[in-house]
N, C-alpha and C positions, 0 to 999 in steps of 0.2 A: 602445526598452524595454528596462528594467534587468536584469541580469541577477542572481539574489537570491545572495547570500552563503553560502556551505557551511561549516559549523561544521567545528571538528575531530573527527577522528574518536575521539570518547573512549567506552570502556564507562559503564555505567551508576554504578558507583560511584565512576572517574575524575571523571563528570561533577557527583555529587553534592558532593565534595570540593570541585570550584570553584564550586559553586552560587554564595556570595558574591560571590566574585571577577566571577563571569560576570555576576550579577544588576547590580552595580555598572557593569561594561562595559556593560550592555544599555541602563542609564538614559540615561548618556550618551551613549551612540549616538542614543536617542530623542530627548533634549532637543534636538538641534542642528536638527530640523525642525519647523517651524511647523504646527498642525494645521490641517488641511484645511477643517473646521467643527467650531463646537462640540461639535455633535450628534454627531460621528461618535465612536465607540470603536475604537480600534483592536485588532485581535484578532492575533496572531502564532501561525500555524499553521505545522508542520511537515510537512515531505514526502522522499520520497527521489525521485532521478531515475530513476521507474518509468512506464509506461504506466498502471499502476491508479490514477494519482494524477492524472489528466489532466481531471478534473474541477474539481479542486482550481485547476490552473495556466487550463485555458481559462476558469473564472469568471470567473477575477482579471484576465484578458485583455480579455475581453468586457463585465463586468458591475462591475468594482469603483471606476472612478469615479464610476458612476451611483447606487450604494448610500447612502443618506441616513444610516442611522443606524449604518452599520458599516465599517470600512476593514482590509481583510484585508491582512496582510503575510506571505507564503510566506516559510518560512524552509527550505533544501535541507539536509540532512543525509545524510552517506555511509554512516549504516548502520543498523541498527534497535536496536541498543544505543543510540547517541547520539540519537536520537528521542525512543527511550523513556525516557531519563535524563531529557532535558529538559524533556520533560512529567511527569513523576515529581516534580523539583523545583522546579517552577514557573516554568522561564526562558521555556517558551512557552505559550501559551493554549488550546492543541490541537493535534492531529496527525491525518494520516491513516495507522491502523497498521497492523498485522494481526491480525485480530479477537481469535483467541486468544492473542496476547501481550497486547494491550488487558484482555482479559478474567483475564488474569493478574496483572496491575499493580490491577486493579480488587481482586481476591479478596486481594490484600498492603496494601490502604490506599488506596490514588491514590485522590485526589476526584476521578473523571473519571465522564463518562457518555457511552455511544453513541449517537449523534444519527441519521446516516444510514449506509447501505449506500455504499462507493466505488466497485465496479464489481461484475460478475460475471463469472466464468471470469477468464482471463487468464495461465495460466501454462501450463508443460507440462516434461513429463520429459525431457531429450534426453540422446542417448548418444554417446559418439564414432563419427564417420563410418566406422570401420573395424572395427566392433564386430560382432559375428554375434547381438545380443540381439534376440529379437522377442519375446519377454513379460519378466511377471512374475517367472518361475521363473528366466530367465537371469540374473539380479541376485545372485543369493546370492553370496557372497563380493566382492561389487563395492565400489567405493569412490565413494562420491554425495555431491556437495557441497548443501549446503540451506544458504538465508539465515542461518536461527536455528535454535536448537534448539526454540524455542517457536515454532511458525509454520505457519501455515495448510499450509504445503510441507511439511511433518514428517507432519503430520497426513495429507495428500493420499498422502503417499509412502507410508506405513503401510498404508492402505487398497487400493493398487495393489498392493502386495509381497502383501497378504492373498488374491487371487485366485490368486496361483499357490502360495498354502500356505507363503507365508514372510510375515515382519514383519520391524520395525527391528533385531531381534537378529540377522536373517542378513546385514545388511549393515552395511558401515563407512560410518557418514556425517560428514561434515567440514564445519563453519562456514564459510563462504565469503563475504565480501562480494558482491552480488552483480555488480557491472561489472567484476569479476577471474573470475569462472568460466570465460570462453570461454578466456581465456587461462590457467587452470588444465588446460583440457581439453587444449590445445594443447601443451602442456609434460607433459601425461602424468601428474598429478598424480591426477585423476579419470577414473574411469570414466563418468560421468555427474553432470547435476546436475538440479535442479528448481527454476524461480524463475521470477519475472516478465518480462514483457517488456519492453524490446525484445530481453534478451540469447538467447530461444530463437531468434528471427530471425537476429540476430547469427550465429549458430552456425552456422546454415543457409547464410546467406548468403555467409560465410565457408568453409563447406565441412568446418567443423571437427567438427560435429554433426550429427544427425539425430533430428527428432521420434520418440519413442517411442510418445508419449500426452499429449494435449491435459488438462488438468486437469478440463475439462468433462466427458471419458471416464473420469474415476474418480469425480466427483460432479456429478451435472446442475445446472447454474446456479445453481454454490455462490458463495457469496459469499467473500472475502478480507480484503481491506483495508477498515475504515471511518472515518468520522469521530468521532472523541473530544475531547471539551472538557470543561475542568476545570468541576466544578462552580460555583465563587466567579465565574467569568466568567458562568457561564450565568443564574445568580442577578440577577447585575448588569445585565445585557443581554440581555434575552429580546427583545425586539424586533428588536434587532439581527441578533440569532442565524436570527427566524425569516425576516426578509429576505434574509441571506445562505441559508440553509437553501432558498427558494424557487429562486434564483439557483442553486444544484449542481443541484437535481432539472430546472430549465428545459435546465441546460446537458446535461446526461444525455442529455435528449430529444433535445438536438441534434446530440450527436454521434455518435448511432446512426443518425439521420436522415441525414448528412454525412460520415459515414466511408467509406462504399462508391460517394459520387458522386464528383458536381464538385466539393463543400465538402471532402473528402480534402486536399489540396493546403494548402489554407487551415489546416487542420488543423495538417496537418506544421509548416508558416510556422509560425505561433503556440507549438506544443510545443517547438521549435526555440530559442525565446526561453529557456527553463527547464531545457531539457536538450539537453546538447551532443551530438543524433546525429545522422545525416544525414537527409533527409528522405523517402530510399527507404527506410530503415530503419523510420522509422516507420510509413510505410505498409503496408509489408509485415508486421509487427505485427499492423495493426489489420485488415486487409483478409483474410487468408489463412489460415482461411476467415473467412466474415464473424462467426461468434458467437466470433472466437476468446478477443475479450475486450468485454464487454456493458456498456453504462452508464446505458440508459433506465429500469431499476429500481432505485432505488436506497431504496426504503420498508424501512424495519428492522424486519421481520418475526420474531417471536420464532421463531417456527420454523425459519428460517434458521439465526440464533444457534444455535437448540439442536442441530443436524445439526454444525454445528463443532465444538460443545463434545464432542459424543458422541464424533465421531473424534477427538477431540484425547485425552480421556480414555482410548480404548481404545489410544492412540499411548502413551500413560502421561505425556502433558507438561503434564496442566493438571488442575485438581481442579474438584470440580462447584461452579457459578457459577450465581448469584440474579440470573437472567436479568432479571427483574421488575422490579429494583433497578438494574440495569445500564443496560437501553433507556429513553431518554427520548424518549417519540414525541409530546413536545408539538408542537414544530415541524414536524410533517407531518399533524397532522389537520385533514382534510377535502381532502388531496392524494389523488388516484388513480392515480398514479404516473405 
């Protein structure tokens, strides 16, 4: 199995600046590969090396060769800004993005639509293992790492802080790429972080940090990452997208059926082909507790998006979003979950 190439970690402005050169390079790269079948349309889909995006990599591993109308090419990015920049620039066709980050792109005119939820729950607020922090009120004045300013994590953090009479104004937030958060905590740069798995489990395993609260305890059954695809690709390839969407929904159901039992080892082995984490870490992040991250319900319900939009506005990181235009439900009609 091929490990997919990472892009350089450009911010959005840098990525847009290099769009022409990047597009030429991408065209040359793809030109050397023969088409698998004349009817198959390639879709390049961005993702980060986090377990939030497991339906993409697992579907690719299990189903990609069997798909008849679409070929998925996963492309790994190091940061949310790089993935968002590539999508906005049209260098990739779609991406698994933070829901409120995608909403912000849409608000700013990016021609994208939300098709599916990538998972539910899946993050945690981690504090230093030697900290005497037991609740939100103890975070006043602390430095807390977030993966991006406009992120589900920022909104969830604000929601949690408000339970202790605080808000984002009473803490210092620091944007750090998810893979670097455990190291930042080890070196004393931060007091806490909120991020996706497997970095919370990694902090636990290495005894650098401890879980203060799972995101599912902040907002029950919340969505976080979603699949967004450029409108031009959807218009040109609706049948292929329907086929892939069905695969993703089946994959999510399969993941939840298997991750707590005998299939867990198989999931960890597949995941390690796309993300360089030990199988033991992947299993810890999937299983303890069993609903730490959930994949079986990927339907894009407006009410779930509205929850994220509301807490994001409360946190001051998002404007009002026209969800009726943003969410495209054509590809899940007739699906019951």
